[in-house]
C-alpha positions in Angstrom: 1.8 1.7 3.0 2.1 5.4 3.6 4.2 5.8 0.5 1.3 4.5 -1.6 -1.2 6.5 0.4 -3.3 3.4 1.0 -4.2 4.5 4.6 -5.4 7.9 3.6 -8.8 8.6 5.3 -8.6 5.4 7.4 -9.0 5.4 11.1 -6.7 2.6 12.1 -5.4 2.4 15.7 -2.0 4.2 15.9 -0.5 1.0 17.5 -1.7 -1.3 14.7 1.5 -3.0 13.4 1.0 -2.1 9.7 4.8 -2.5 9.2 4.4 -6.2 9.8 2.3 -6.6 6.7 5.0 -8.6 4.7 5.2 -11.2 7.5 1.4 -11.4 7.7 1.2 -12.0 3.9 3.8 -14.8 4.2 1.7 -16.5 6.9 -1.5 -16.1 4.9 0.0 -17.6 1.8 1.5 -20.5 3.8 -1.9 -21.2 5.4 -3.7 -20.9 2.0 -1.4 -21.4 -1.0 -4.4 -20.9 -3.3 -5.1 -17.5 -1.9 -7.0 -15.4 -4.5 -9.5 -12.7 -4.8 -13.1 -13.9 -4.8 -12.2 -17.3 -3.5 -13.5 -18.8 -0.2 -10.5 -20.2 1.6 -10.2 -22.3 4.7 -11.5 -21.0 8.0 -10.2 -18.5 9.0 -9.5 -16.9 5.7 -8.7 -13.5 4.3 -7.9 -12.2 0.8 -6.5 -9.0 2.3 -3.0 -9.7 1.0 -4.5 -9.8 -2.5 -6.4 -6.6 -2.0 -3.3 -4.8 -0.7 -1.2 -6.1 -3.6 -3.8 -4.7 -6.0 -4.1 -1.4 -4.2 -0.3 -1.0 -4.2 0.6 -2.2 -7.7 -2.5 -2.9 -9.7 -1.1 -6.4 -10.1 -2.1 -9.5 -8.1 1.0 -11.5 -7.1 0.9 -15.2 -7.7 1.3 -17.6 -4.8 
C-alpha cells in the first residue's frame, strides 16, 4: 500500500494491520462472490477490496 502511496494523507492507527489486506480480500470474496462496486451485498458488506484494486491498478479484479 505504501508503494502505491494509497495511504498518503490518511490518519490510520499505526497498529492497523494493513499488511493483512490480501487475506481480508480473500475473506470478503468468499463471503460475497458477487462483490462489485455499487452493489449492495449481504450484511455485513464492503466493497473496499474493489476500491483498493481500482486505486492500486485502475482495474477491478473479477471474482
